[in-house]
C-alpha positions in Angstrom: 38.9 29.3 -31.3 41.0 29.7 -28.2 40.3 28.9 -24.6 41.3 26.7 -21.7 42.0 23.0 -22.2 38.8 22.2 -20.3 36.7 24.5 -22.5 38.2 23.8 -26.0 39.4 20.6 -27.4 40.1 19.0 -30.8 39.4 15.7 -32.4 41.3 16.5 -35.6 44.3 14.4 -36.7 46.8 17.1 -36.1 45.9 17.7 -32.4 44.7 14.1 -31.7 46.6 11.9 -34.2 45.4 8.7 -32.6 41.7 9.4 -32.9 39.9 7.5 -35.6 36.2 8.0 -36.4 34.6 4.7 -37.3 31.5 6.2 -38.6 29.8 9.6 -38.9 26.1 10.6 -39.2 25.2 11.2 -42.9 23.5 14.5 -42.1 26.2 15.8 -39.8 26.3 19.3 -41.4 22.6 19.7 -42.4 20.9 18.4 -39.2 19.2 21.0 -36.8 21.7 22.7 -34.5 20.3 21.1 -31.4 20.1 17.5 -32.8 22.5 15.3 -30.9 24.6 13.2 -33.2 26.6 10.1 -32.4 29.7 8.8 -34.3 31.8 6.0 -32.9 35.5 6.5 -32.4 38.7 4.8 -31.1 42.2 5.7 -30.2 44.9 4.0 -32.2 48.2 5.3 -30.8 48.1 3.9 -27.2 48.2 7.4 -25.7 44.6 7.4 -24.5 45.0 10.4 -22.3 46.0 12.5 -25.3 43.4 11.0 -27.6 40.6 11.6 -25.1 41.8 14.9 -23.7 38.3 16.1 -24.2 37.5 14.4 -20.9 39.7 16.8 -18.9 37.3 18.9 -16.8 34.3 17.1 -18.1 33.0 16.5 -21.6 29.7 18.2 -21.7 29.8 21.8 -23.0 33.3 21.6 -24.3 33.8 23.2 -27.8 35.4 20.6 -30.1 37.1 21.1 -33.4 35.7 18.3 -35.5 37.8 16.4 -38.1 37.3 16.9 -41.8 35.8 13.4 -42.2 33.1 14.1 -39.6 32.1 17.7 -39.4 34.3 19.3 -42.1 36.5 21.1 -39.6 33.6 22.8 -37.9 33.3 23.6 -34.2 30.7 21.5 -32.2 29.5 21.3 -28.6 30.4 18.0 -26.9 27.6 16.4 -25.0 29.1 13.1 -23.9 31.8 10.5 -24.5 30.8 7.0 -23.4 31.9 3.4 -24.1 29.8 2.1 -27.0 27.6 -0.9 -26.8 28.9 -1.6 -30.4 32.5 -2.6 -29.9 33.0 -3.8 -33.4 35.9 -2.4 -35.4 36.7 -2.9 -39.1 38.6 -6.1 -39.9 41.7 -4.2 -41.2 42.0 -2.4 -37.8 41.5 -5.5 -35.8 44.1 -7.5 -37.8 46.9 -4.9 -38.0 48.2 -5.5 -34.5 48.4 -1.9 -33.4 46.9 -0.5 -30.2 43.2 -0.1 -30.2 41.2 1.5 -27.3 37.6 0.5 -26.5 35.1 2.0 -29.0 33.4 5.1 -27.7 30.2 6.9 -28.7 30.8 10.6 -29.0 27.7 12.7 -28.6 27.7 16.2 -30.0 25.6 18.9 -31.5 26.0 22.5 -32.8 24.0 24.2 -30.1 26.8 26.6 -29.0 24.5 28.5 -26.7 25.1 25.6 -24.2 28.9 25.6 -24.1 30.7 25.2 -20.8 30.6 28.4 -18.9 32.9 27.5 -16.0 36.0 26.8 -18.1 37.2 30.4 -18.4 37.1 32.7 -21.4 36.8 31.2 -24.9 37.4 33.4 -28.0 36.6 32.9 -31.6 38.7 34.8 -34.2 38.0 35.0 -37.9 40.8 35.2 -40.4 40.5 37.6 -43.3 39.8 36.1 -46.6 40.9 37.2 -50.1 37.2 37.9 -50.9 37.4 41.3 -49.1 35.6 42.6 -46.0 32.7 40.8 -44.4 
């Protein structure tokens, strides 16, 4: 998927290495497309602007490349990113002394019909597979 930085974002480790998902809904890939899901996440590298680049231009409607541990690399539609009421982090993270942002709730769904329309053109390309034509 390609598009403007306000229409397409990534929460995968390669593009946002400081992002750490603290939890993920158990039914993330089997829930109805319009069900809003809510994992909690933090930024661990101190570069909060890079971690939370999804906020550039507004979160709602941004297409987000999900990490393998929460969405299996799928593309989802961002709904919101808000400070979580639950600011708890695992003990090993709290004790390691590295930078830790506030904990955020990331709301998303797979209802791609509601993607951001004012962020320019977004394109989706499929790579050929070794299984032959589609």
